[in-house]
PyMOL Python script that loads the backbone (N, CA, C, O; Angstrom):
from pymol import cmd

cmd.read_pdbstr("""\
ATOM      1  N   MET A   1       0.913  -1.185   0.023  1.00  0.00           N
ATOM      2  CA  MET A   1      -0.062   0.097   0.027  1.00  0.00           C
ATOM      3  C   MET A   1       0.888   1.294  -0.055  1.00  0.00           C
ATOM      4  O   MET A   1       1.894   1.368   0.651  1.00  0.00           O
ATOM      5  N   VAL A   2       0.520   2.256  -0.968  1.00  0.00           N
ATOM      6  CA  VAL A   2       1.251   3.408  -1.045  1.00  0.00           C
ATOM      7  C   VAL A   2       0.685   4.638  -0.227  1.00  0.00           C
ATOM      8  O   VAL A   2      -0.444   5.075  -0.452  1.00  0.00           O
ATOM      9  N   THR A   3       1.479   5.149   0.684  1.00  0.00           N
ATOM     10  CA  THR A   3       0.868   6.210   1.319  1.00  0.00           C
ATOM     11  C   THR A   3       0.959   7.498   0.602  1.00  0.00           C
ATOM     12  O   THR A   3       2.062   7.873   0.205  1.00  0.00           O
ATOM     13  N   PRO A   4      -0.145   8.242   0.391  1.00  0.00           N
ATOM     14  CA  PRO A   4      -0.269   9.434  -0.316  1.00  0.00           C
ATOM     15  C   PRO A   4       0.690  10.499   0.289  1.00  0.00           C
ATOM     16  O   PRO A   4       1.186  10.358   1.407  1.00  0.00           O
ATOM     17  N   SER A   5       0.917  11.556  -0.502  1.00  0.00           N
ATOM     18  CA  SER A   5       1.998  12.661  -0.178  1.00  0.00           C
ATOM     19  C   SER A   5       1.077  13.510   0.993  1.00  0.00           C
ATOM     20  O   SER A   5      -0.150  13.580   0.926  1.00  0.00           O
ATOM     21  N   LEU A   6       1.777  14.050   1.923  1.00  0.00           N
ATOM     22  CA  LEU A   6       1.343  14.858   2.985  1.00  0.00           C
ATOM     23  C   LEU A   6       0.505  16.094   2.359  1.00  0.00           C
ATOM     24  O   LEU A   6       0.949  16.715   1.394  1.00  0.00           O
ATOM     25  N   PRO A   7      -0.644  16.391   2.920  1.00  0.00           N
ATOM     26  CA  PRO A   7      -1.229  17.549   2.348  1.00  0.00           C
ATOM     27  C   PRO A   7      -0.673  18.708   3.241  1.00  0.00           C
ATOM     28  O   PRO A   7      -0.115  18.518   4.322  1.00  0.00           O
ATOM     29  N   ARG A   8      -0.889  19.944   2.660  1.00  0.00           N
ATOM     30  CA  ARG A   8      -0.355  21.185   3.495  1.00  0.00           C
ATOM     31  C   ARG A   8      -1.326  21.298   4.700  1.00  0.00           C
ATOM     32  O   ARG A   8      -2.491  20.900   4.697  1.00  0.00           O
ATOM     33  N   LEU A   9      -0.706  21.872   5.691  1.00  0.00           N
ATOM     34  CA  LEU A   9      -1.328  22.156   6.904  1.00  0.00           C
ATOM     35  C   LEU A   9      -2.533  22.784   6.862  1.00  0.00           C
ATOM     36  O   LEU A   9      -2.404  23.820   6.210  1.00  0.00           O
ATOM     37  N   GLY A  10      -3.675  22.633   7.265  1.00  0.00           N
ATOM     38  CA  GLY A  10      -4.958  23.248   6.876  1.00  0.00           C
ATOM     39  C   GLY A  10      -5.768  22.875   5.597  1.00  0.00           C
ATOM     40  O   GLY A  10      -6.857  23.376   5.314  1.00  0.00           O
ATOM     41  N   ALA A  11      -5.085  21.899   4.827  1.00  0.00           N
ATOM     42  CA  ALA A  11      -5.847  21.569   3.635  1.00  0.00           C
ATOM     43  C   ALA A  11      -7.239  20.932   3.890  1.00  0.00           C
ATOM     44  O   ALA A  11      -7.327  20.148   4.835  1.00  0.00           O
ATOM     45  N   VAL A  12      -8.199  21.163   3.228  1.00  0.00           N
ATOM     46  CA  VAL A  12      -9.558  20.488   3.387  1.00  0.00           C
ATOM     47  C   VAL A  12      -9.502  19.273   2.523  1.00  0.00           C
ATOM     48  O   VAL A  12      -9.269  19.273   1.315  1.00  0.00           O
ATOM     49  N   VAL A  13      -9.750  18.203   3.303  1.00  0.00           N
ATOM     50  CA  VAL A  13      -9.781  16.764   2.890  1.00  0.00           C
ATOM     51  C   VAL A  13     -10.971  15.904   3.296  1.00  0.00           C
ATOM     52  O   VAL A  13     -11.619  16.121   4.319  1.00  0.00           O
ATOM     53  N   VAL A  14     -11.233  14.875   2.403  1.00  0.00           N
ATOM     54  CA  VAL A  14     -12.233  13.994   2.735  1.00  0.00           C
ATOM     55  C   VAL A  14     -11.802  12.715   3.431  1.00  0.00           C
ATOM     56  O   VAL A  14     -10.810  12.165   2.953  1.00  0.00           O
ATOM     57  N   ASP A  15     -12.313  12.221   4.353  1.00  0.00           N
ATOM     58  CA  ASP A  15     -11.966  11.022   4.991  1.00  0.00           C
ATOM     59  C   ASP A  15     -13.041   9.874   4.470  1.00  0.00           C
ATOM     60  O   ASP A  15     -14.131   9.771   5.033  1.00  0.00           O
ATOM     61  N   ALA A  16     -12.753   9.204   3.602  1.00  0.00           N
ATOM     62  CA  ALA A  16     -13.709   8.124   3.094  1.00  0.00           C
ATOM     63  C   ALA A  16     -14.042   7.134   3.967  1.00  0.00           C
ATOM     64  O   ALA A  16     -15.071   6.479   3.801  1.00  0.00           O
ATOM     65  N   GLY A  17     -13.176   6.911   5.026  1.00  0.00           N
ATOM     66  CA  GLY A  17     -13.389   5.770   5.993  1.00  0.00           C
ATOM     67  C   GLY A  17     -14.357   6.324   7.150  1.00  0.00           C
ATOM     68  O   GLY A  17     -14.817   5.541   7.981  1.00  0.00           O
ATOM     69  N   ALA A  18     -14.640   7.645   7.179  1.00  0.00           N
ATOM     70  CA  ALA A  18     -15.587   8.195   8.121  1.00  0.00           C
ATOM     71  C   ALA A  18     -16.983   8.729   7.510  1.00  0.00           C
ATOM     72  O   ALA A  18     -17.608   9.724   7.877  1.00  0.00           O
ATOM     73  N   GLN A  19     -17.306   7.837   6.508  1.00  0.00           N
ATOM     74  CA  GLN A  19     -18.723   8.152   5.846  1.00  0.00           C
ATOM     75  C   GLN A  19     -18.511   9.557   5.031  1.00  0.00           C
ATOM     76  O   GLN A  19     -19.443  10.335   4.825  1.00  0.00           O
ATOM     77  N   GLY A  20     -17.320   9.757   4.645  1.00  0.00           N
ATOM     78  CA  GLY A  20     -17.134  10.984   3.631  1.00  0.00           C
ATOM     79  C   GLY A  20     -16.988  12.205   4.384  1.00  0.00           C
ATOM     80  O   GLY A  20     -17.147  13.267   3.783  1.00  0.00           O
ATOM     81  N   ARG A  21     -16.648  12.211   5.874  1.00  0.00           N
ATOM     82  CA  ARG A  21     -16.473  13.174   6.508  1.00  0.00           C
ATOM     83  C   ARG A  21     -15.319  14.240   6.094  1.00  0.00           C
ATOM     84  O   ARG A  21     -14.187  13.867   5.787  1.00  0.00           O
ATOM     85  N   ILE A  22     -15.691  15.513   6.115  1.00  0.00           N
ATOM     86  CA  ILE A  22     -14.884  16.517   5.634  1.00  0.00           C
ATOM     87  C   ILE A  22     -14.259  17.237   6.689  1.00  0.00           C
ATOM     88  O   ILE A  22     -14.955  17.773   7.552  1.00  0.00           O
ATOM     89  N   GLY A  23     -12.687  17.325   6.716  1.00  0.00           N
ATOM     90  CA  GLY A  23     -11.985  17.955   7.701  1.00  0.00           C
ATOM     91  C   GLY A  23     -10.839  18.673   7.144  1.00  0.00           C
ATOM     92  O   GLY A  23     -10.616  18.659   5.934  1.00  0.00           O
ATOM     93  N   GLU A  24      -9.972  19.413   8.134  1.00  0.00           N
ATOM     94  CA  GLU A  24      -8.941  20.136   7.859  1.00  0.00           C
ATOM     95  C   GLU A  24      -7.811  19.271   8.373  1.00  0.00           C
ATOM     96  O   GLU A  24      -7.861  18.785   9.503  1.00  0.00           O
ATOM     97  N   PHE A  25      -6.662  19.050   7.448  1.00  0.00           N
ATOM     98  CA  PHE A  25      -5.484  18.355   7.746  1.00  0.00           C
ATOM     99  C   PHE A  25      -4.863  19.202   9.002  1.00  0.00           C
ATOM    100  O   PHE A  25      -4.790  20.430   8.949  1.00  0.00           O
ATOM    101  N   ARG A  26      -4.423  18.451  10.133  1.00  0.00           N
ATOM    102  CA  ARG A  26      -3.697  19.034  11.236  1.00  0.00           C
ATOM    103  C   ARG A  26      -2.414  18.403  11.615  1.00  0.00           C
ATOM    104  O   ARG A  26      -1.687  18.823  12.515  1.00  0.00           O
ATOM    105  N   GLY A  27      -2.178  17.362  10.870  1.00  0.00           N
ATOM    106  CA  GLY A  27      -0.723  16.623  11.059  1.00  0.00           C
ATOM    107  C   GLY A  27      -0.719  15.228  11.155  1.00  0.00           C
ATOM    108  O   GLY A  27      -1.717  14.540  10.941  1.00  0.00           O
ATOM    109  N   VAL A  28       0.318  14.818  11.454  1.00  0.00           N
ATOM    110  CA  VAL A  28       0.648  13.268  11.575  1.00  0.00           C
ATOM    111  C   VAL A  28       0.596  12.960  12.952  1.00  0.00           C
ATOM    112  O   VAL A  28       1.084  13.711  13.796  1.00  0.00           O
ATOM    113  N   SER A  29      -0.112  11.632  13.295  1.00  0.00           N
ATOM    114  CA  SER A  29      -0.127  11.164  14.502  1.00  0.00           C
ATOM    115  C   SER A  29       0.143   9.571  14.388  1.00  0.00           C
ATOM    116  O   SER A  29      -0.777   8.774  14.205  1.00  0.00           O
ATOM    117  N   GLY A  30       1.502   9.188  14.516  1.00  0.00           N
ATOM    118  CA  GLY A  30       1.790   7.923  14.387  1.00  0.00           C
ATOM    119  C   GLY A  30       1.621   7.574  12.800  1.00  0.00           C
ATOM    120  O   GLY A  30       2.091   8.288  11.914  1.00  0.00           O
ATOM    121  N   PRO A  31       0.881   6.369  12.566  1.00  0.00           N
ATOM    122  CA  PRO A  31       0.566   5.983  11.067  1.00  0.00           C
ATOM    123  C   PRO A  31      -0.728   6.690  10.547  1.00  0.00           C
ATOM    124  O   PRO A  31      -1.198   6.484   9.427  1.00  0.00           O
ATOM    125  N   TYR A  32      -1.195   7.443  11.366  1.00  0.00           N
ATOM    126  CA  TYR A  32      -2.498   8.153  10.971  1.00  0.00           C
ATOM    127  C   TYR A  32      -2.251   9.641  10.748  1.00  0.00           C
ATOM    128  O   TYR A  32      -1.221  10.205  11.117  1.00  0.00           O
ATOM    129  N   TRP A  33      -3.308  10.266  10.090  1.00  0.00           N
ATOM    130  CA  TRP A  33      -3.340  11.696   9.931  1.00  0.00           C
ATOM    131  C   TRP A  33      -4.416  12.210  10.805  1.00  0.00           C
ATOM    132  O   TRP A  33      -5.441  11.559  11.010  1.00  0.00           O
ATOM    133  N   SER A  34      -4.177  13.434  11.347  1.00  0.00           N
ATOM    134  CA  SER A  34      -5.051  13.929  12.278  1.00  0.00           C
ATOM    135  C   SER A  34      -5.947  15.057  11.484  1.00  0.00           C
ATOM    136  O   SER A  34      -5.406  15.916  10.788  1.00  0.00           O
ATOM    137  N   LEU A  35      -7.275  14.975  11.646  1.00  0.00           N
ATOM    138  CA  LEU A  35      -8.201  15.789  10.851  1.00  0.00           C
ATOM    139  C   LEU A  35      -9.027  16.365  11.954  1.00  0.00           C
ATOM    140  O   LEU A  35      -9.265  15.819  13.031  1.00  0.00           O
ATOM    141  N   ARG A  36      -9.443  17.561  11.542  1.00  0.00           N
ATOM    142  CA  ARG A  36     -10.314  18.355  12.433  1.00  0.00           C
ATOM    143  C   ARG A  36     -11.553  18.960  11.723  1.00  0.00           C
ATOM    144  O   ARG A  36     -11.365  19.616  10.698  1.00  0.00           O
ATOM    145  N   PRO A  37     -12.724  18.793  12.171  1.00  0.00           N
ATOM    146  CA  PRO A  37     -13.872  19.421  11.582  1.00  0.00           C
ATOM    147  C   PRO A  37     -13.571  20.883  11.032  1.00  0.00           C
ATOM    148  O   PRO A  37     -12.625  21.462  11.566  1.00  0.00           O
ATOM    149  N   LEU A  38     -14.246  21.529  10.054  1.00  0.00           N
ATOM    150  CA  LEU A  38     -14.039  22.674   9.656  1.00  0.00           C
ATOM    151  C   LEU A  38     -14.772  23.660  10.636  1.00  0.00           C
ATOM    152  O   LEU A  38     -15.920  23.414  11.006  1.00  0.00           O
ATOM    153  N   GLY A  39     -14.073  24.807  11.061  1.00  0.00           N
ATOM    154  CA  GLY A  39     -14.580  25.659  12.055  1.00  0.00           C
ATOM    155  C   GLY A  39     -14.322  25.103  13.524  1.00  0.00           C
ATOM    156  O   GLY A  39     -14.846  25.632  14.504  1.00  0.00           O
ATOM    157  N   GLY A  40     -13.515  24.046  13.605  1.00  0.00           N
ATOM    158  CA  GLY A  40     -13.088  23.625  15.079  1.00  0.00           C
ATOM    159  C   GLY A  40     -13.849  22.475  15.409  1.00  0.00           C
ATOM    160  O   GLY A  40     -14.717  22.026  14.660  1.00  0.00           O
ATOM    161  N   GLY A  41     -13.499  21.901  16.691  1.00  0.00           N
ATOM    162  CA  GLY A  41     -14.237  20.758  17.044  1.00  0.00           C
ATOM    163  C   GLY A  41     -13.174  19.561  17.406  1.00  0.00           C
ATOM    164  O   GLY A  41     -11.971  19.821  17.401  1.00  0.00           O
ATOM    165  N   ARG A  42     -13.558  18.484  17.663  1.00  0.00           N
ATOM    166  CA  ARG A  42     -12.761  17.449  18.247  1.00  0.00           C
ATOM    167  C   ARG A  42     -12.039  16.774  16.997  1.00  0.00           C
ATOM    168  O   ARG A  42     -12.717  16.419  16.033  1.00  0.00           O
ATOM    169  N   GLU A  43     -10.822  16.619  17.017  1.00  0.00           N
ATOM    170  CA  GLU A  43      -9.823  16.000  15.954  1.00  0.00           C
ATOM    171  C   GLU A  43     -10.205  14.505  15.950  1.00  0.00           C
ATOM    172  O   GLU A  43     -10.607  13.910  16.949  1.00  0.00           O
ATOM    173  N   TRP A  44     -10.053  13.999  14.824  1.00  0.00           N
ATOM    174  CA  TRP A  44     -10.070  12.462  14.643  1.00  0.00           C
ATOM    175  C   TRP A  44      -8.928  11.974  13.737  1.00  0.00           C
ATOM    176  O   TRP A  44      -8.433  12.703  12.877  1.00  0.00           O
ATOM    177  N   GLU A  45      -8.553  10.785  13.950  1.00  0.00           N
ATOM    178  CA  GLU A  45      -7.494  10.109  13.336  1.00  0.00           C
ATOM    179  C   GLU A  45      -8.045   9.487  11.821  1.00  0.00           C
ATOM    180  O   GLU A  45      -9.194   9.047  11.771  1.00  0.00           O
ATOM    181  N   ALA A  46      -7.337   9.474  10.821  1.00  0.00           N
ATOM    182  CA  ALA A  46      -7.704   8.865   9.581  1.00  0.00           C
ATOM    183  C   ALA A  46      -6.638   8.182   8.910  1.00  0.00           C
ATOM    184  O   ALA A  46      -5.504   8.656   8.841  1.00  0.00           O
ATOM    185  N   GLU A  47      -7.012   6.936   8.349  1.00  0.00           N
ATOM    186  CA  GLU A  47      -5.996   6.243   7.590  1.00  0.00           C
ATOM    187  C   GLU A  47      -5.530   7.076   6.203  1.00  0.00           C
ATOM    188  O   GLU A  47      -6.364   7.408   5.359  1.00  0.00           O
ATOM    189  N   PRO A  48      -4.238   7.343   6.085  1.00  0.00           N
ATOM    190  CA  PRO A  48      -3.913   8.362   4.990  1.00  0.00           C
ATOM    191  C   PRO A  48      -4.391   7.692   3.568  1.00  0.00           C
ATOM    192  O   PRO A  48      -4.865   8.380   2.664  1.00  0.00           O
ATOM    193  N   ALA A  49      -4.218   6.323   3.480  1.00  0.00           N
ATOM    194  CA  ALA A  49      -4.771   5.841   2.022  1.00  0.00           C
ATOM    195  C   ALA A  49      -6.008   6.150   1.554  1.00  0.00           C
ATOM    196  O   ALA A  49      -6.291   6.153   0.356  1.00  0.00           O
ATOM    197  N   ILE A  50      -6.851   6.440   2.541  1.00  0.00           N
ATOM    198  CA  ILE A  50      -8.393   6.795   2.275  1.00  0.00           C
ATOM    199  C   ILE A  50      -8.865   8.133   2.465  1.00  0.00           C
ATOM    200  O   ILE A  50     -10.056   8.415   2.595  1.00  0.00           O
ATOM    201  N   VAL A  51      -7.883   8.986   2.481  1.00  0.00           N
ATOM    202  CA  VAL A  51      -8.018  10.556   2.397  1.00  0.00           C
ATOM    203  C   VAL A  51      -7.737  11.004   1.205  1.00  0.00           C
ATOM    204  O   VAL A  51      -6.693  10.650   0.657  1.00  0.00           O
ATOM    205  N   ARG A  52      -8.531  11.777   0.658  1.00  0.00           N
ATOM    206  CA  ARG A  52      -8.402  12.572  -0.624  1.00  0.00           C
ATOM    207  C   ARG A  52      -8.648  14.044  -0.335  1.00  0.00           C
ATOM    208  O   ARG A  52      -9.119  14.457   0.724  1.00  0.00           O
ATOM    209  N   PRO A  53      -8.285  14.809  -1.380  1.00  0.00           N
ATOM    210  CA  PRO A  53      -8.578  16.253  -1.244  1.00  0.00           C
ATOM    211  C   PRO A  53     -10.000  16.650  -1.503  1.00  0.00           C
ATOM    212  O   PRO A  53     -10.605  16.010  -2.363  1.00  0.00           O
ATOM    213  N   ALA A  54     -10.570  17.554  -0.917  1.00  0.00           N
ATOM    214  CA  ALA A  54     -12.036  17.809  -1.055  1.00  0.00           C
ATOM    215  C   ALA A  54     -12.140  18.492  -2.513  1.00  0.00           C
ATOM    216  O   ALA A  54     -11.229  19.178  -2.976  1.00  0.00           O
ATOM    217  N   THR A  55     -13.179  18.266  -3.089  1.00  0.00           N
ATOM    218  CA  THR A  55     -13.507  19.009  -4.356  1.00  0.00           C
ATOM    219  C   THR A  55     -14.030  20.460  -3.960  1.00  0.00           C
ATOM    220  O   THR A  55     -14.462  20.687  -2.830  1.00  0.00           O
ATOM    221  N   PRO A  56     -13.970  21.350  -4.879  1.00  0.00           N
ATOM    222  CA  PRO A  56     -14.562  22.773  -4.624  1.00  0.00           C
ATOM    223  C   PRO A  56     -16.146  22.747  -4.078  1.00  0.00           C
ATOM    224  O   PRO A  56     -16.627  23.574  -3.304  1.00  0.00           O
ATOM    225  N   GLU A  57     -16.730  21.787  -4.570  1.00  0.00           N
ATOM    226  CA  GLU A  57     -18.026  21.768  -4.318  1.00  0.00           C
ATOM    227  C   GLU A  57     -18.367  21.227  -2.668  1.00  0.00           C
ATOM    228  O   GLU A  57     -19.216  21.712  -1.919  1.00  0.00           O
ATOM    229  N   GLU A  58     -17.468  20.126  -2.382  1.00  0.00           N
ATOM    230  CA  GLU A  58     -17.471  19.715  -1.138  1.00  0.00           C
ATOM    231  C   GLU A  58     -16.996  20.675  -0.047  1.00  0.00           C
ATOM    232  O   GLU A  58     -17.538  20.739   1.056  1.00  0.00           O
ATOM    233  N   ARG A  59     -15.991  21.390  -0.407  1.00  0.00           N
ATOM    234  CA  ARG A  59     -15.465  22.530   0.421  1.00  0.00           C
ATOM    235  C   ARG A  59     -16.613  23.566   0.734  1.00  0.00           C
ATOM    236  O   ARG A  59     -16.781  24.003   1.873  1.00  0.00           O
ATOM    237  N   MET A  60     -17.367  23.923  -0.306  1.00  0.00           N
ATOM    238  CA  MET A  60     -18.332  24.880  -0.220  1.00  0.00           C
ATOM    239  C   MET A  60     -19.481  24.307   0.663  1.00  0.00           C
ATOM    240  O   MET A  60     -19.969  25.017   1.542  1.00  0.00           O
ATOM    241  N   ARG A  61     -19.900  23.101   0.458  1.00  0.00           N
ATOM    242  CA  ARG A  61     -20.971  22.464   1.072  1.00  0.00           C
ATOM    243  C   ARG A  61     -20.716  22.434   2.647  1.00  0.00           C
ATOM    244  O   ARG A  61     -21.614  22.665   3.457  1.00  0.00           O
ATOM    245  N   ALA A  62     -19.395  22.125   3.002  1.00  0.00           N
ATOM    246  CA  ALA A  62     -18.996  21.968   4.240  1.00  0.00           C
ATOM    247  C   ALA A  62     -18.983  23.400   5.087  1.00  0.00           C
ATOM    248  O   ALA A  62     -19.226  23.542   6.286  1.00  0.00           O
ATOM    249  N   GLY A  63     -18.669  24.297   4.230  1.00  0.00           N
ATOM    250  CA  GLY A  63     -18.455  25.774   4.750  1.00  0.00           C
ATOM    251  C   GLY A  63     -20.062  26.303   5.062  1.00  0.00           C
ATOM    252  O   GLY A  63     -20.407  26.900   6.081  1.00  0.00           O
ATOM    253  N   VAL A  64     -20.817  25.981   4.084  1.00  0.00           N
ATOM    254  CA  VAL A  64     -22.185  26.381   4.249  1.00  0.00           C
ATOM    255  C   VAL A  64     -22.977  25.703   5.594  1.00  0.00           C
ATOM    256  O   VAL A  64     -23.776  26.274   6.335  1.00  0.00           O
ATOM    257  N   ALA A  65     -22.505  24.335   5.664  1.00  0.00           N
ATOM    258  CA  ALA A  65     -23.122  23.642   6.916  1.00  0.00           C
ATOM    259  C   ALA A  65     -22.548  24.244   8.220  1.00  0.00           C
ATOM    260  O   ALA A  65     -23.227  24.436   9.228  1.00  0.00           O
ATOM    261  N   ARG A  66     -21.261  24.516   8.102  1.00  0.00           N
ATOM    262  CA  ARG A  66     -20.691  25.282   9.355  1.00  0.00           C
ATOM    263  C   ARG A  66     -21.283  26.558   9.643  1.00  0.00           C
ATOM    264  O   ARG A  66     -21.617  26.893  10.780  1.00  0.00           O
ATOM    265  N   ASP A  67     -21.426  27.335   8.528  1.00  0.00           N
ATOM    266  CA  ASP A  67     -21.999  28.671   8.883  1.00  0.00           C
ATOM    267  C   ASP A  67     -23.573  28.655   9.274  1.00  0.00           C
ATOM    268  O   ASP A  67     -24.051  29.513  10.016  1.00  0.00           O
ATOM    269  N   ASN A  68     -24.276  27.686   8.751  1.00  0.00           N
ATOM    270  CA  ASN A  68     -25.676  27.420   9.254  1.00  0.00           C
ATOM    271  C   ASN A  68     -25.777  27.033  10.685  1.00  0.00           C
ATOM    272  O   ASN A  68     -26.697  27.450  11.390  1.00  0.00           O
ATOM    273  N   ALA A  69     -24.767  26.177  11.163  1.00  0.00           N
ATOM    274  CA  ALA A  69     -24.827  25.673  12.475  1.00  0.00           C
ATOM    275  C   ALA A  69     -24.489  26.780  13.360  1.00  0.00           C
ATOM    276  O   ALA A  69     -25.117  26.928  14.408  1.00  0.00           O
ATOM    277  N   ARG A  70     -23.427  27.670  12.982  1.00  0.00           N
ATOM    278  CA  ARG A  70     -23.204  28.903  13.766  1.00  0.00           C
ATOM    279  C   ARG A  70     -24.384  29.845  13.972  1.00  0.00           C
ATOM    280  O   ARG A  70     -24.670  30.378  15.044  1.00  0.00           O
ATOM    281  N   SER A  71     -25.043  29.989  12.807  1.00  0.00           N
ATOM    282  CA  SER A  71     -26.257  30.821  12.890  1.00  0.00           C
ATOM    283  C   SER A  71     -27.396  30.399  13.804  1.00  0.00           C
ATOM    284  O   SER A  71     -28.219  31.184  14.276  1.00  0.00           O
ATOM    285  N   ARG A  72     -27.369  29.064  14.016  1.00  0.00           N
ATOM    286  CA  ARG A  72     -28.247  28.391  14.927  1.00  0.00           C
ATOM    287  C   ARG A  72     -27.900  28.467  16.467  1.00  0.00           C
ATOM    288  O   ARG A  72     -28.715  28.196  17.349  1.00  0.00           O
ATOM    289  N   GLY A  73     -26.571  28.876  16.695  1.00  0.00           N
ATOM    290  CA  GLY A  73     -25.920  28.902  17.895  1.00  0.00           C
ATOM    291  C   GLY A  73     -25.188  27.736  18.291  1.00  0.00           C
ATOM    292  O   GLY A  73     -24.729  27.643  19.429  1.00  0.00           O
ATOM    293  N   ALA A  74     -25.036  26.757  17.346  1.00  0.00           N
ATOM    294  CA  ALA A  74     -24.330  25.568  17.631  1.00  0.00           C
ATOM    295  C   ALA A  74     -22.867  25.861  17.898  1.00  0.00           C
ATOM    296  O   ALA A  74     -22.217  26.780  17.400  1.00  0.00           O
ATOM    297  N   ARG A  75     -22.452  24.957  18.743  1.00  0.00           N
ATOM    298  CA  ARG A  75     -20.898  24.902  18.990  1.00  0.00           C
ATOM    299  C   ARG A  75     -20.094  23.766  18.374  1.00  0.00           C
ATOM    300  O   ARG A  75     -20.599  22.643  18.399  1.00  0.00           O
ATOM    301  N   PRO A  76     -18.847  23.948  17.802  1.00  0.00           N
ATOM    302  CA  PRO A  76     -18.281  22.842  17.313  1.00  0.00           C
ATOM    303  C   PRO A  76     -18.055  21.685  18.335  1.00  0.00           C
ATOM    304  O   PRO A  76     -17.539  20.630  17.968  1.00  0.00           O
TER     305      PRO A  76
END
""", "prot")
cmd.dss("prot")
cmd.show_as("cartoon", "prot")
cmd.util.cbc("prot")
cmd.orient("prot")
């Protein structure tokens, strides 16, 4: 299995192993990559082989969802 190249810090990626969850790349934790929800929240670890860059549409959809949650007073 080939490990993909490391994304830049803060890059928006999709974790296919977490039902397509979208997050921000935060660094490396052992054999895993640390991701965080857009806008903050609890980090999770992802298998690098199943993480890919988010498309522009996915980034926009995640940003809109984050902004809508903030407008309802939700916290990350």
